[in-house]
N, C-alpha and C positions, 0 to 999 in steps of 0.2 A: 633662413629665419630672418623675419622683419622685425625692427625695433616696434613697429605699428601693427604688433599683433597680439593678442590676447595669451598665446603661450611665451611670449618673451616678457611682457609686463607683470602677468600674473604667476608665473612659475619660473622660468629660467633666470631673470634678474634676482629676483627676493631670493633664492636659493644660493646663488653665487655670492651674493652680497652677506647673506647670514653665514655662510662658511668662513666667508674673507674675514669678517669682523668679529667673530665668537671665538670659534677654536685655534684660528690661525692667527690671529692679530699679532702675537708677539714673535711670530716666526716669519720672517720676510722671504726665505726660499721655498716655504710651504705656500704663501701666499702666491708666489710667481708660479709655482707649479700649479696650484689650482687654477690661476688665470689663464694658463698655457691650455690646459685640459680642457676648461669652459669654452677656449677660442676654439679650439678643434671640434667640439661637439657642436658649437653655434654654427661653424661653417659646413661640418657633414650632415646639419639636420636635412637640408633639402634632397643633396645627392651626395650619398657618403664617400663614393669612390674616388671623388674629387680631392678629397683630404688627403689622398695618396701623393697628389701634385704638391700640395702646401707644405707637407712633411719632406718632401723631395728638395723643395726650394730651402727650407730651414736648413737641411743636413748640408747640402751643396755650398751655401753661402757662409754657413758656420766653418767649413774646412776651408774655402777660400780666405775667409778673415783670418783664420789661424796662419795659414802659408804666408800670406801678404804680411803680417805681424812678423813672423818668424824670419822672412827674408827682407826684411825691410831695409837694411843697409846695401842690399844689393839693387840698384836702380832696374837693369834690365830684367831681373826675376821678378820684381814687383810690379814692373810694367806689363810683364808678360802675364802674369796671374790677373792684374786688373783686365786685361783684356779676354783672358778666359772667362772672368766673372760677366763681362758684357755679352759674349758670344752666348754662354750658357743660358743667362736670363731671357735675354732677346730671341733665342731660339724656341725656347718653350713658350713664349709668347705668341711667337710667328705661328707655330704648327696649330696652336689651339685658336688664335685669332684671325690669322690670315691667310694661311695655307688654301683652303677652300676658294677664298676670293681670288688670291694668285693663280690658282688653276683653273679656274672658271675665265678669268680675263686672257690668260695663253691660249686655251682654247679657242675663245673668240678672235683674238688677234691675229693667230696663225693658223686656224683651221684644224687643230689637232683633236685628238678624241681622248685625251687623257682623263679617267676616272675622277671626278670631283669628290673629294672625301667628306663624309657627312660628320663633321666633328663638332659636338655640343661643346660651348663656351663655358669655362667655368666661372662662375661668379666671381667677380673682382679681382681677376687675375691681372687686370692691368695695374691695380690699386697696390697688390702685395709683391708684385714683381719689381715695380719702382722702389718700395721700401727695401726688399732685399738686396737692391743693388746699391741705395744708398748705406746700407751698413757696411759693406765690403769697400765701397768708394771713401766713405768717411773715415775707415780704420787706415785705408792707405794714404789719405790726408792728414792722419793723426790728429781728427778732430772728434774720437771717441776711441775708447780701449777696446782692443779685440776681447771678445767674451770668451773665457775658457769654459763655461757651462752652456752645452747647447740648449738648456732650456731658456735661458737668457734671449739667446737669439731668436729662439721659436717664439716666445712672449712678444718680442719686438716685430716681428714679421706677422704674425697672427693674431695680435690683441683684438679680440672682436669688436671693440667700439667702432675703431675707424678699419676694421678689414675689408668690410663690402663696398663702400664708396667713398673712404677716405675720411677727414684730411689725410693727404700723403703725408705721414709723419717721418721727419728725418731724424737718421739716427743721432745725429750729432744733438738734437734738441731733448732728447729722452734717454741718453746713455747713461746719464746719472741716475736719472729717476729710477731705472730699472731696478738698483739696489738700495738707494738712499731716498726715495720719496718720502714726504709725509703728510700722511691723510690727517684731515682735522674737521671739526664739526663745520666750520664756516665754508670750508672747500667742498664738503658734500653738500651741504645746503644749496650753495651756488649751484652746484652740478644739478642738483634735482630741478631747479628753477629752470636752469638752461635747458634741461631735458623734457620738461613740460611745454617751454616754448617752442623747441623745436618739433615736438610730435604735434602741437597745434598747427603749425605752420604746414606740416606734412599733410595731416588728415584733413583739416578743415580748409585749408587754402589750394594747397597743390593738386589735392583729389578732386576737389570741386572745379577747379580750372581744367582738369584733365577731360573732364565730361565735355566741356564746350569745345576744347581743342581737339579731341578724337573725332567729335561730331563733324566738326568743321573739315578736317583733313582728310577724312574717310568718304566725305561726301562727292558724289560724281560731280566731275568739273562742270557739266550742263545745268546741275541742279545748283551750285554754289553761287552765292550772290557776292557782289563786292563788300557790303557791309558785313556778311557772314565772314568771309575771307579775312577781312580785318580783325573781326572779332576772335577768330580762330588763333590768327598770328599774336594777339596780345594776350588770349588767354595761355597760350603756349609759352610766350616769355615769362608769364607769372608762374606758370607750373613748373617749368623747368628750374626757375630761381628758389621757390619754395620747397620743392621736392629735395633739391640738393641742399641748399641753406638748412632747411630743416632736419635733414639726417645729419649734415656737420654739426649743428646744435646739439643733437641729441649726443653725438658721437663725444665732443668736447665736454657735455655735461655728464656722460657716464665714465670718462676719463678722471673727472674730479672727483667723482665718488670713489674712486680706487687710488686717488692720489696722484694721478698724471696730469701735467698741464701741457695741452695741445696748441699749438698756434691756431689762430684764427684762420677761416677759410674765406670768409666773405665780408665786406664792409660796404655796404649798401650800393653796389655796383651801377644800379640804376640811375644815380643822381651824377653819374660822371659828366664831366665836361667835354670829353675827348675819349676817343677809343684807345689810347695809351691809357689813361686814367681808368677806363671799363677794366681794362685786363690787369691793374695793378689791385682792383678792387674784386675781381671775380675769380673763383675757384684759385685762391693765392698760393695754395700748398703746390699746386701743377706747376704755377707760373715760376715760383721759386725754383722748383725742382730743374725746370728746362733751362733757366737761368744760370742756376750756379754748376749743371752738371753738363750743359749742352753750350750755351750761349757764352758765357765767359772762358770756357776753355778754347773756345772758337777765335777768342779775342775782344768780343763783346762789341761795344761801340766805340772801343779805344784802338781804331785801327787806322792805317794810312791814308786808305782810300775809300770812297763811298761805295764803290763797287764790291769791296770786302764786307762792308757794312752790310749791304743788300743781301750779299751771299748768306751771312751770319743770320740774318731775320729770315731769310727763305728757309734754311735749314731747321731753324726751330718751329716755325709755323707750318713747315709741312709735316715735321714731325707731332706737333701738337693736333693737327687734323687727323694724321693717322692713327695716332694714340687712342681717340675717340671712338674709332670703330672701322671695320672693313667694308668701305663703301666709298665710291667716287664723291658722295655729298659731303663726306667728312674731310676728304683731301680739298675739296673746292671751298668748304668753309674755312679751313686754316689759311688757304692761299688768298682768300677775300681779306682775312684780317692782316696778312701779311703785306698787302697791297695798301692797305689804309695806313697801318702802322709805318710804314716806309716812307709815304708820304708825308705824314705828320712829323716824323724825325727829320726827314731833309728839310721840310720846310719850317721847322721850328714851331710848329703850331701851336704847341702848349704855352711856349715863352711870350709868344707875341699877344700883349694885350690881354693877360690873363683874367683880369677882372671885368672885361666888357663883353658885352653881348653873350651873357653867360645862358639866358635862356635859349637864344638859338643854338647854342653849342651843346646844350643838352638836347635838344630836338635832333641836330644832327647825329649825336651819338646814338640816340634810341633808335633812330631811322635804321641805321646800318645793324645795330644790335638786333633790332625785329627782323629784318630781311635775313641777316644770319641764322636766326634761329628758324626761319622757314624752309633754309635750305638744309639746316642740322636736321630737322623733322621729317622732311620729305622722305620718301623711300628710293627717288632716283633723282637725278638732275632735270630730267624730263618733268617729273611731278613737281618740282621745285618750281621751274620755269613757268608751267602752267597755271601754277597757285598762285605766283606773283603777278601774271598776266590778269588774272581775275582781280587781285586787289587792286589793280590800277586801271580799271574799267571793262575788263573783259567780259562782262555779263551783265545780268538784272542787277538793279542797285540794291533792291532788299526785297524781302518777302514776308510772308506771315511767321515761316520759321525764325527768320531774324530778329523780329520783333518779339517773339516769343523768348529767345534766349537772353536778347538784350536787357528784356523788363524782368526776368525772373533771377538773372544773376548778376543784376546791376549791384546789388549791395555787396556782393561778394567783390567784384571789381574795384570799389569804392575802398573797402578794406585793403584790398590788395596793393592799392596804390599808396595808401597811407603807411601799411607796413614795410613797404619797399624804401621808405625814408625814414631817417632817424627822429623823426617827430616824437615817438612813444619813448624812445630812449632819451631824449632830452627833457622831456616833462618828468620821468622817472627820477633823472639827476636833480631836478630841482626841488621834488618833493621828497626825496628819499633822506635818510637819516633817523631819528628816534622818534620821529612824528608818531603817534600811536594811531592816527587816523589812517595816517598813509601806509601803514605797516599792515592795518585792517584791511583796507580796501585792495591792497598788492596781493594779500594772502587768499582772500574771497575770490579774487580775480582768477589767479592761479589754479584754485581748486575748481572754480568752474570750467575754466579751460581743459583742464585734465578730464573732468566728468563728461564734458561734451564730447572730446575728443573720442574718450575711451568707449562712451556710447556708440558713435560712428562705426568703431572697429566692431564692437559686439553685435552689433545689427547687420554686418557684413556690407558695409558701403563700399563703392567703387576705390580699389587700392592699387594702383599700379605704381611701379617704381622705376623710374627711367634708367637710372645708373645702374641697374642690374646688367644692363647690356654691354656696361665699359670695364 
C-alpha cells in the first residue's frame, strides 16, 4: 500500500485514526495492538504471503532479545546470541535480496550451470531487517529494555509509517515511546502539516521529475543528446530526493499523529559544501545506523593508522552500496563515495578554509552526487558509462525533444531547486507566530497542496516509487 494512494488517504488512515483516538484512547495496550494489526494489514496489502516473513522476523528477534537480556551477565553467551542475531537477520536478507545475484555471478565467473532462483523481493525488507537488528543490539548494549510483550516488538519492527522506506528508526529512540508516548493536538496538527508537505513533494515533484528521468534513461543511446542526458540526470537527482524525502516527511508526520517522534532523515543535502557533509544530510538514519553499528565498532576514525581508517571506511561504504541492491552498479556507487570520503578525510578538506570558495565547493559536491545518481539509476555499469559518455559530448548537443522537455518542465525544475534549499523554511520562521494573516495564508496553501496532490492521485498520474526496490 502506498501513502500516495486513495485507499490509504481515504480509507486506511481515517479508519485507523478513528479507532485509535475514540474507543481505544484510554488503553495504551489496545492502541499498540491496533497499530500492530494495522501495520501487518498495510504490509500484506500488496502480497499477503510476505507478511509471514515479517511475523517470523518479529518472533525470532523477540526471543533473541529476551535471551540476551537473560544472559546479560555472561559475556560469552550474550556475544554468541548477538552473533546469532546478525546471522539470522542477514541470512534472510541474503536469500531474498542477493541469492539470485550471487548464483548468477558464480555461473558467469566459473562457467557453472547452477539454476538461478527466481525470488521476488519482499517490499522494505532492508529497512525492517535493520530495525529488527537494532532492537536486539540496543538491548545488548542496554540502550533500551527488552520487551516482555511480543506485541511491542512487533509494533516497533512493523509500524506502518516507516515500514516500507524508513526512516530507519533505532530502537533506543522509541523504546520509551512504545509504552509512554504522549499524544497532543499540537503534535497531531504538526504531523498533518508534515504529511501534506511530504505528499506534495512525492506527487507533484518526484513523480513529475520521474517522467523526464525515465524518458532520458530509457532512450536509445544513439537518440540521446548531450543536453537531454544532463536534463535526465538532474531530473533523477531531484526525483530520488523528493521521492525519498517526501516519503520520510509523510512517515514522520504519521508518527506524530500517533504520538511517536522519529528522527529527521534529510537536511537539505543538495546545499552541501563537501561529500562528507552531503552524507551527514542525506538518509541520515541509514548513515547513523552504519556509523553506530559498523563504523564505530570497527574503531571509527580513532585508529592508530591511516590504513585502518581506510579499511573501516571501505567496509562501511561497500556495505552501504550493497545494502541498496543486488547489482554491481550499487557496489560501485558505494565505492565511489568511499574514495571521495577517504580523500576528504585524509586531506582535511572540510577543515581547510571552511568559509572560502563556498560556491565552488557546492558545485564540486553536486557534480559527484549527480554522477553517482547516474550510476545508481543505470541498469548496468556499461549503461552508466555510456550515459556519462553522452553527457560529456558523446552525441548531438540537443534536438527538438530536448527543447520540448526543457520548456515544458522548466517551472518544475525551478520549484525543485527552491524546495531543495531552506529558503521556504527560513521564510516560514520569519513570518510564523500568531500573525493571523500568516496563519491564514499558510493554511490556504496547505489545503491547496493537499487538493492538488490528491487530484493527481485520483486521476491516476504517473506514480513510481523508487525505494520499493530496497
